[in-house]
Each structure stands twice: as C-alpha cells, then as structure tokens.
C-alpha positions as CSV (number, residue, x, y, z in Angstrom):
1,M,-19.9,3.1,-26.7
2,E,-22.0,6.8,-26.0
3,F,-24.8,3.9,-24.2
4,W,-21.6,3.0,-22.0
5,V,-20.5,6.1,-21.2
6,V,-24.0,7.6,-19.8
7,V,-24.4,4.6,-17.8
8,A,-21.1,5.4,-16.2
9,A,-21.9,8.9,-15.9
10,I,-25.2,8.1,-13.9
11,A,-23.3,5.4,-11.9
12,L,-20.9,7.8,-10.7
13,A,-23.4,10.5,-9.9
14,Q,-26.0,7.8,-8.1
15,T,-22.9,7.0,-5.8
16,A,-21.7,10.5,-5.3
17,I,-25.6,11.3,-4.0
18,V,-25.6,8.0,-2.2
19,V,-22.5,9.0,-0.3
20,T,-23.3,12.7,0.4
21,A,-26.6,11.0,1.9
22,L,-24.9,8.5,4.3
23,R,-22.3,11.5,5.1
24,M,-25.2,13.9,6.1
25,K,-25.7,15.2,9.5
26,V,-28.7,16.5,10.2
27,A,-30.3,16.3,13.8
28,P,-34.0,14.7,13.5
29,D,-37.1,17.3,13.5
30,P,-40.1,16.5,13.3
31,A,-41.0,19.7,11.8
32,R,-39.1,19.2,8.5
33,G,-40.4,15.7,7.4
34,I,-38.2,13.1,6.6
35,V,-35.1,15.1,6.2
36,G,-33.1,13.4,8.4
37,A,-34.5,9.9,8.1
38,R,-31.0,8.6,6.9
39,M,-32.7,4.8,5.5
40,T,-35.7,6.8,3.5
41,E,-32.9,9.1,1.7
42,V,-30.8,6.7,0.7
43,L,-33.6,4.4,0.2
44,W,-35.3,7.5,-2.2
45,T,-32.1,8.0,-3.8
46,L,-31.0,4.0,-4.6
47,L,-34.7,3.3,-6.0
48,P,-35.1,5.2,-9.3
49,P,-31.6,3.7,-10.7
50,L,-32.5,0.2,-9.0
51,L,-35.7,0.1,-11.2
52,I,-33.8,1.6,-14.5
53,A,-31.0,-1.2,-14.4
54,T,-33.9,-3.8,-13.6
55,V,-35.5,-2.5,-16.8
56,V,-32.4,-2.7,-18.8
57,L,-31.6,-5.7,-17.7
58,L,-35.1,-7.3,-19.1
59,S,-34.7,-5.6,-22.2
60,L,-31.2,-7.0,-22.7
61,A,-32.4,-10.3,-21.8
62,E,-35.5,-10.1,-24.3
63,R,-33.4,-9.1,-26.9
64,G,-30.7,-12.0,-26.7
C-alpha cells in the first residue's frame, strides 16, 4: 500500500513540474544556456521518471 502512495506522490509531483515547464514564459537568451528551450526542459524533466518506470516494470515482469 505504501509503495503505491509513494508512486502516486511522485507522479503528482512530476505532473506539476511538467505543467509548470510547459506554462513557463521565458524569452530565449543565448547567454542563459538552455533556459527557455521548452522541449529540452520538458524532456529533461520527463526522462528520469520514465527511466524509473521502465526499471520498475522490468523488475515486476521478472518477478511474475
């Protein structure tokens, strides 16, 4: 039970981060690096939870 509560909390936090990144309005400024590169920021935000989900699903598939 606790595992799924943690999974739900992480999913909620990641959703909030992605929504915030998509709504962020920043003018492109090459001096600031990748800040304002929306697609890069969204991918950078989504990559860790996708990797974790992949590991969890592969682990569950091996167990079952």
